[in-house]
N, C-alpha and C positions, 0 to 999 in steps of 0.2 A: 556445466551450466546448461548446455544445449544437447538435445538428442542428436543421433547421427543423421547424416545427410538423407539416407534412405527413409528413416523414420519420419523426418520432417516432411519430405516430399510426399510420402503416402498420406499424411494428414492434410497437407495443403491441397493436394489434388482432389480430395474427397468432396463430391458434390459441386465441383467447380464447372462453370459453363465453358470458360476459356481462360487459358493461362499463357501469356505471351511475353517474351519468348521463354519457354520452360528451361532451356539449357542455360540461359543467362541467370535465371533465378538459382539454379543449382550452383553456378559459379559464385554467386553472392553468398549463398549459404556456406559453401566451402570456405570462403574467406572469413565469414563470421566465426566459423568453428576454429580456424587457425588463430584469429585475433581475439577470440572470446568477446567480441563486440556485437550487440544486437543489431538486426536490420531495422530500418525506420519504415514502418508500415503506415501509409497515409490513407485516411478516409475523410473525404470532404462532405460536410453536412449542410444541407440547404435549410436555413432557419425559417423559411417561409412555411415549413410544415413541422410545427413543434410537437404534434401528437403522433407518437410512434406506434406501429402495429407490427405483426409478425412479418409482413412484407419487408419492412425496414430491417427487422432483426435477422434476416437471412444474411445480409452483408456484415452486420455487427457480430454475428456468431462466428463467421469466418475470421474476423479480426480478433475475436477472443481466442481462437485457436492459435493464431500467431503469438498472442501474449503468452499462452500456456506453453508454447515452444521456447519462450525466453526472449522474444523480440519486443521492441518498443512500439506501442500503438500510438499514433498521432491523430487525435480527433480534431480536425480542422473545422471550426465554425465559420462559415462563409458570411460573416456579418457585412463585409464590403461587397462581395459578389451578390449577396442577397438583395442589395439595393438595385442591382441590374435585373435579376430574375433569370433563372435557368430556363432557356427556351426549349429544352428537351421535351419532345412530345406535344408542343404547343402549336395550335393552328393560328394563334394571333399573339400579339405582344401582351405580356403580362404587366399589370400595374406595379411600379417600383415601390419598395418599402423604404422607410427611413432607417438610419443607422440605429436609432433607439429601439425601433420595432424589431430589427434583426437581432439585437443584443438580448432583448427580453425572450424572444423565441428561442434563441441559441441556448440560453440558460435552461429553459425547459427541456430542450433536446438533450443536454448533458445529463440532467437529473434522470431522465428516462433511459438514456443509453447505458448508464451504469447499472441498470438492471441486468444487462447482458455482459458488458465489459467489466473487467477487473479494474479496480482503482490503482492497483500496482502495475507498473510498466505502462502507464497511461500518461500521455502529455496532451494538454489542451492548449490550442492556439487559435487566434482570431486573425483572419487574413487582412483585416484593416491595419494590422501592425506594420505591414510592408506595402500593401497596395495603396493605403491612404497617404503614404509618404512619397509616392512616385510623382515626378515632375511630368509636365506635358512632353518634354523631350524623351523621358523614359517610356512613356506610353507610345509615342511615335516609333521609337526603336522596337518596342514589343510588337506593334502591328506590322512592322516590316519583316517579321519572321514568318508570316503566313500570307497566302494570297486569297482573293475573293473566290477563285475557282476551287481552292481547297475547302473553303467554308461551305460552298454550295454542294460539296460531296455529301454533306450531312443531310439525311432524309428530310427532317422537318423543315430545314431552310429551303431545300430543293423543291418540296411540295408547295410551300407557301409562295416561292418565287414563280413557279409555273402557274399557280392559281391566281396570281396577281394580288396576293395578300401582302400587306406592307410588312417589311422587315426593317426595324430600326438599326442604325449603325451600332448603337450601344450593345445590341444583342450579339453582334460578332465579338464584342469584347469579353463576353462571358467565358467561352472556352479558352480564350487567351489568358484571362485573369486566373482561371482555375488551373491552367497549365503552368502559369508562372508560380503558383503556390508550390508546385513540385520543385521548381528551381530554387525557391527561397528555402524550402525545407530539406533539400537534397534527399528526397524520398527514394527509397530502394524499391518499394512496391506500392502501387496504388490500387485500392479496391473500389468496386462499384457494381451496380446492376448492369445487365446487358444493354440497357438503354443509355448507359454512360460511356460506352466504348469509345466513341468519337472524342469526347472530352479527355479521357485517360490517355489516348494516343497523342493528343495535342501536347499534353504534359511531357510525354516521352520525347517528342520532337523538340520542344522548347528547351528541355534539359540539354539535349545534344547541341542545339544552337548556341547555348550559353556556356558550352565547354564543360558541362557536368556529365557524369555517368548516367545514361538513360535508365529510367525506372522500368521495372516489369509491371505488367498490368494483369489483374485478375478480376474477371467478371463472374457474378453469381446470377442464377436464374431469377426471373420475376415470378413471385408466388401469386397464383390466382386467389381471388377472394372466395368467401364461403359459398358464393353462388356458382362457383366452378366455371365462370365465363370471363368476367372482367378482372383486370388487375386489382389487387386488394387496395381499397380506397375508403377512407372515412366518409367522403362525400357520397359514395355509392351505398354505404351501409353494409358492405360485405367484408368487414374487417374484424380482426381479433386484436384488440389493443394489448400492448405488453404490460399495461397497468390495469387491465380489466380484472375484476374479481375472479377468484377461482371458479365460482359458479358460472359467471359469464363465459370465461374461457372454455370450460368443459362443455357447456350447452351449445355454444357456437361451433365448436369442433364436431360435436355429434351431428350437426346439421349439414356438414359438407357432403357433396356427392361421393359415392363410393369410389369413383375413378380418381379422386384426389387423396385418398387415405395415405398411400405410400409417400406421396410428395409432401404431405403435411408432417408425416413421421420423420422424413429426411430433413426438410427445411424449416419446419415449425418447431420440432422437438430436437433437431440435430442429433438424432439417434446414431448409434454406431453402425458401421457398414454391415457387420454381422447380423445385427438386429433387423436392419432394413431388408437385407437379403432374405432372412427368415420370414418376415412379414410378406414380402412380395411372393415368395414361393408358396406360402400358405394360402394367400388370396387366389393365386393362379390355379393351384390343384384342388381348391375347395376344402382343405383341411382347416382353414381359418375363416370363420364367418365374418363378413364385412362389419357387422355391428360390434363384434368383439375386437376387431382391429381398430375401429374408431374409439372404443373405450380405452384401449392400450395407448393410442395416439393422444387422446384427450388427457389422460392421466399423466403422460410424459410431458406434455406442454405445460400443464398446470404445475407439475413438480419442478420444471425448469425455472419458473418465475416465482413460485410461492413455496416450494419445498415438497418433499415426498408426502408428508402428512396431509398437506392441503390437497394433493392430488387424490389421495384415498378418500378424504372427506367430500370432495366434489363428486366423486363417483357414487358414494353412499347417498348423497343428497339427490343426485340425478335418479338413482334407482327408486328412492322414495317418491319422487315427484312424478316420474314418467313411466316407471315399470309397475309399481304397486298401486297405481291409480286407475288401472284398467283402461289405459288409453288405446284407441284404435290403432291398427298397424299403419293405416294410411290417413294422413291428415292434410287437408287442402292448404296450400300456401298461396297467399296473395300479396300483392304490393299495392298500396293505396296512395293516391295523391294527397299528401298532407302539407299544410303550410309550413310545418316545422316538425322535427322528429318527436319532441315531447308534446304529447296531446292528452286531453282529458279522455279517460277510458269510455265515458258515456258517449262522447262524440264519435269515437272510433267504432263502437258497437253499432251505432246507427249507420255510419259510413260504410261499414262492412256488411250491412243488411242482416246482422245477427238479431236485431230487434227492430220493430217498426217505428219506434219513437224514443225520444230521450226519457220520457216519463216511464216507459216500460223498462228501459235500461236502469233507471234509478230504483225502480221497484225490485228488480232482480238483484241488484247490488245490496240493497237493504235486507233482502231475504237470504243473503249469503250464497246466492247462486252464480256468482261470477268469480273467476280466478284468472290470474295472469302468471304464466310460468309456474303453476302449481300453488301460488299463494292466493288465498281468498281475499277478495277486496271488500272492505266494509265501508269505506268512505266514498260517498257519491261524487265527491269532487276530486278523487284520486286521478293522478296522471301516470303515464309510463313513457319510456323512451323507445320509440319504434324505429330508431335508426338501426337497431339490431332486431332480428326477427323475434317476435313474442308469440307465445301460445295462449290464446284466449279460450277459456271454457265457459260456456253460457248454459246454465241448466245442467242436466245430466248427460246430454248426448251431443251438444253442439261444440265442436272443436274447430279452431281455425288458427293457422299461423299467419301473422300479419306483420308487415314491415313497411316502412316508408318507401314510396316509389322513388327510384333514382332520378 
C-alpha cells in the first residue's frame, strides 16, 4: 500500500522549507509501514480567504503528495477560528466573521482545493464540531497551557505590543484554538506556510500537554506574486488563481520576472526534481532562453489545472496573440489608481494618457483600432478586469501594459 521509507522521505523533503523533527517523521512512517495504517496529515484552512491562488496551492500540492503516498489528508475548515481571525502578519485586529460567513467561505475553499487534492483519502472537518462545544472551564484549562511571554515571542504580536498597537485577548486564543485542533484530530503531521510556523509549533506543544504524541510540522515557502516582489495576493493583483482560465494562467505566468521562473516551475507547477534541475542548469549556462523556460513553466501550470491539451492550446493562443502580431520586445507597464479593478476601457485609455479624450477613445474603438490582450474591442461600453495586467493596443503602434494600482 505504501512506498518504502526512503522513497516517502525523498518525496516529502522535496521543496520543503522546514521539516521538524525529521527523525520523528521517519519513525511515524516506519510505524505506518508496519501497521499498514495511513498517517493523518492536517492542513488548517482560513475561510476568510475563499479565493485560492498558486500561493495557496504550494501547501495543497505538498498535501497531495502525502495522499499519493497513501496517507489521509485532513482538510480542516476553521469555521470557528475564522470568527476570531488569524492575526498572522496583521498589524491590527481584524474584524470577526459570523459562523455563517465562515461556512459559506469554507465551502468555496473546499470546491477550489479539490482542483489540487484528490477526493480519495480526503477527510473534511470543521473545527466548530469541537471548539463550539467547549465550556468556559475547558477554555480556561486550554489557556493555562501557554504563557503571555510565549505568545509575545510571535513576531506580529511582539511588534504590535512594542508599537503600542492594541492586541485583543481573543487573538491569543487563535493559535491555542488552532493548536487544539491538532489535539482533537490526533494529527501526525501539520502543514503550513513559513508564516504559520508559530501556530504549528503550538499544536505540537498542546498535543504533548494533553498526553498525545506530538505532530511533526512541515512548512512550505511563500510564493512571490507575478510582480516578483510582494507575497502573492488577490488584493495586490499579482496572483494566478487556480480557477483562472488557461489563457489567464498562461499569460500571467509569461509576465513573471526571469528570476522567478525556476521557483514557479517548482512551486507553481510542482515539477519533478530532475526537470527543475535541468531548467536551472539551462538558465545558468545560457543553453535555455528565459522565454522558452517561461513557456515550459506556463504550459506545465496550465496542464496541472486544466490538462495537457489545454496547456498546448494556451501556448498556441499566446503565440497567435503576442508573437505573430509583431509586438515590440519592450512594452511599458504601469499601475493606475482605479476605484475598482473592473473599469470601462474608454476611461482607462484616458487615465493612461493613451488618448486625449473619451470621444477620441470611442472613435478609435468604433474604428477597430483598440484591442485588449489581443482581442479587438468593438463595444464602446466594454469593460475589462485590470486586477490582472492587461495589454492595451491603441492604433498600430501604441502598446501599454496596465493593471490596477495596489
